[in-house]
N, C-alpha and C positions, 0 to 999 in steps of 0.2 A: 310324493310330497313329504312324507315322513322322512325319507332318505335325505331330501334337500335340507330339511330343518336339522337333521342330525349332523350333516356336513357343515352347515352354517354354525351350529353350536360348537363343533370341534374347532372350527376356524377362529371363532371369537374367544374360545378358551385358550387357544394357542397364542392369540394376540395379547390377551391379558397376561398370560404367563410370561411372554417375551418382554412385555413392558415392565413387569414386576422384576424381571431378572436384570434390568439395566440399573447399575449402581447410581446412587446420587452422591455427588462429591461436594463438600464445602457447605457454606451457610445457605439457608433457605431464603434469606432476605438480606438486602443491603444494610450495612451499618450506616450511621449518620454520615451525610456527605462531607461534613467538615472534619471527619476523622483524618488525621495525618497518614499519608500513604505508608510511611515507615512504621506506623503503629498497627497496620493491618496484620492480623494473625493468619496463619495458613488457612486458606479456604474462604477468607473474608473479602468483601469488595464493597465499593460505593457505586451508586447509580442514580443520576439525576438528569435524565434527558430533557426535562422541561426547561432547563437552563438555556439550551440552544435547540429549539424544536425542529429546525430545518437546516439543511446544508449537507455537504459531503462529510463523511465520517473517515477519520484517520486513526489507526491504531499504532501506538508505539510500544514495542516490547523491549524492556530493559533486562538483558540476561544477567547482568551483574546484580541488579536489585531483586530479580525474580518478581518483577511487577509488569503489568500491562496497563496502558493508559489509553482511554478512548476519548477522542476529541471530535466535536462537530462544529464546523466553521471556526476551528481554532480554539474553541472553549472546551475545557475538560468536562465531560458528562459522566465519567466513571473511571474507576481504577480498581485493579484486582491483583491479588497474589496469583502466581503462576507456578508451574513446574516445567522447566525446559529439558533439553536432552542431556542425559548423563554422559559420563566419560566414555568415549568410543562411539557415541551416537549424538554428538553435539548438534544443537539447533543452528542452522546456518544464519549468518548475519547478511543483511542486504535489504532490498526494497522489493516488495511483492504485491501483486494484485490477486485477490481471491478469484478463482476461476470455476469453482464448483462449491455448491452448498447442498448439504444432505443432513436433514434433521435426525435421521435414524441410521447413520452410517455405521458399518462394522468393518473391522480390520480384515484385509485379505491375506495378511501375513501372520498375525499374532493370535491364532486360535479363535478367530471370529470375534475378537474383543469389541465391546461396544465403544463407539466414538460419537456420542450424541452431539448434535449441533456442529457438525464438521463444516469448516470453511477452508478449503484446500488452497495451499500456497504454491506447491511445487509438484511436478510430475512424478517425483520419486516419493511422494506421500506425506511431506511435511504439511501440517495443518494446524489451525486453531480448533480446539474442540474440548468438550467437558472431559475431565480426567482427574486422577489423583493429585492432591496438593499436599505433599508431606512437609513442605518447607525447604526443600532443596531440589536440585535437578534430578529427575528420575525417569523421564520419558525416553523413547527411542528416537527423538528428534523433533516431535511435535511440541506445540505449546499447550499444556494442559491448563484449563480454566475451571473455576468452580461451576458446577452445573447450572445454577440459576443465572450467574453472570453470562455464561456461554449462551443460554437461551435468550436472554434479553439482547445481547449483542447480535445474535443470529437474526432475530426478528427486526432489529433496527437497521442493520447494515445492508447496503445494496451489494449485489454481485459486482465484482470489480473494485471493491474497496481496497484502498492502499494500506499496506501493513509494513511498518519499518521495524526491523529487528537489529539492535545494536547492543554494545556492552553497557556503557553508562547511559542513563536516560537523559535526553535533552528535551525540554519543554518547547513546543512549537511557538513561533512568534508570528504575529500578524504583520504582513509586509505588503507593500504596493506591488504593482506589476514589475517582475524582475527586469532590470534595465536591459539585459541582453535580449529580451523579447519585445522591446518597444521599437517599432519602425518609425523613424523620424527623418526629416530632411536636414540639410546642413545647418539650419537655424534651430533645430530641435523641435519643430512643430510636426504633428502627425500628418501624414500624406496619404493620398489615395493609392489603392493597389494598382501597380502598373502591370502590363502584360509581361509574361516571362520571356526571356531571351534564350535561344537554343544553346548558346555558348556558356550559360551559367554553370558554375561548378557545384551543381546539386541536381537531384531528381525529385519529382513530386508526382505521385501516382495515387491520389485519394480514392480512385475508383476501385482499387484492390480491396478496400474495406470501407464501404460508403458511410457507415454509421457505427457509433459505439464510443467507448471511452478512449481517450488519447493519452499516450505516454511519450515523453521526449527523454532520450538518454543522451547525455553529452560526455564524451570521454576526453580528458586532457591528454591521455597517452596516445590515442589514435587521431586526435584533432578532428573528430567527427561528431555529428549530431545525427541520431537515428530517431525517426518518428514512427510509433506503432499505434494502430487503432485495432482494438480487439486482438492484440497480439500479432497482427500482421503489419509488416513494414509498408508504410505508404509514402515515406520520404527520407532522404538522406542528404546531408550537406557537410562541407568542410567548415571548420571554425578556426578563428584566430584567437590567440590568448596573449594578453600582456604579461610580461615576466613569466615566460613558460617554464622556467626552471623552479619556480616556487609552486609548491603543491596547492591544489584547489581545495582538497578535502572532499568529503562526501556530504552532499546537501540534497534534501528532498523538498520540493515545493508542490503544494496541492492548491489548485484554484478554488476559492471559496465563493466568489461571486463575480458576475459579469458587470460591465459598466451599466449604470442605470440611466444615464443622461442621453439626450438626443445627440448622436454623433455629428449631426449637421450644424450644431451650434458650437461656438468656441468653448463654452462652459462644459458642454457634454463631451466634446473631444478631449478635454483635459482630464476627464474621469477615466481612470484605468481600472482594470480588474483588480480585485484583492486576492492575495494568496496567503497560505500558511506555510511557514518554512521550518524545517527540522534539520539541524546539523547532526550527523552521526559520528560521535567520537568513538574510538576503539574499533573502527571498521577497517579490515585488511591491514594496511601498513601505517595507519594513522595513530597507532598506540592509543593513548588517552588524550591526545591533543584536541582542543576544542576547535572545530573548523572555523575558518575566517568568514564571518557573515557577509563580508563585502566581496567575496571571491567571484560572485556572478558578474560583477562590474568589469572584470578583466576579460570576459568572453565576448566575442563578436561574431555574428553570423551575417551572411550576405543579405542585403536589404530585401531583395526580391523574395528570398526564402522566408523572411520574417513575415511578409505581407500574407502569403498563402497559409503560413503556419498559424498566424493569429486568427484566421478565419475559421479554423476548426477547433479552437480552444473553447472550453465550456466548463462550468463548475464541475469539479471532480477530476479535471485533467491533471496529470502529474508530470513534473519536471525533475529529473535526476541528474545531478552533476557529480562526476567521479573522476579520480585520477587513473582508474584502472582501465585496461583494454576491454573493448566490447566487440570488435570486429572478428569475424570467423577466422581470418587468416593469422591472427596474432596468437602467440603461445605464451605460456606462463601459468601461474597458479590459478586453478579454476575457482570461480567465485560466483555468487548470486548477485548480479547487478540489478536487474529488474525482471521479475518473472511475471509474465502476462500471457495468458493463453486464451484462444477463442472460447467463448462461453458455451458453445454447443459441442465442444470436443469431448471425446470419450475419456474414460479414466480407468486405466488398468494397472496403476502403480501400486506398489506395496504401501501399507499403512502402518502407522505407529499402533 
């Protein structure tokens, strides 16, 4: 018994020592919510989740500003200073889903360095986590957050949260159901879901991943839409684009709410889901051009595909529109389009 208590005592001492060895970065409490983001000093942040207590969380990271913005249901609930990847270790731009959360994570590459409140974005180790905020990019690719902001975001955010990383920051806009996702008849009225025809130019296999978060990726280059659930492809379709020689830009839509009306009534059928839209300027070849907010109106999918697709959409679903290639057979500059991995997948990647 004495030996057991001795071992327990040593274990507790080691645990306390390990906790004490973890650095604390940045402010210990948020500054007033009405503080202008550009006035935040390195390590400072705002946080007011009570403004929007429910709904999907979307994080937008602006590399040019060295700021991160947290939105819930399209309402900003917090903003923070960050430190992104330094030269030679630049943080990738793109759209990501968090696939691993680890409150006490340590780097497997950089001398077991502490990475508290890790939310992983990529298999090669890019993550949101608490880290140094010197006022300029200094990480090895991760997005460093103040410790207290990282803790609060970690506790509030679900696994599978959407994270948008771009150069300039673009505030999300509240929008209706994107027109390209609305199945209607020739008169523009919603119609019932028909049975699928074997000759349709798409495939739909939802049984490959029966439940989980849904992400739709649409490529202007490939003229394809790919549907992922928990990172597993469950559907694919051709798309048609009006004025195909005009760039679409990069757009991210996150569903914030489902229709609340009775779909069997005319009033209820007219109510469409609400979405939050972010256009990413400075992504890949778009320079600093502001993406056309009406670009989604130029995209058309087969009606039958829309019917089955709409049936799996729920708050938190993500739609990404891009000009870049997404199919495995295409070649060109490697890019992060949308990173989404099964939640139970292992993690052996190197870390910042």
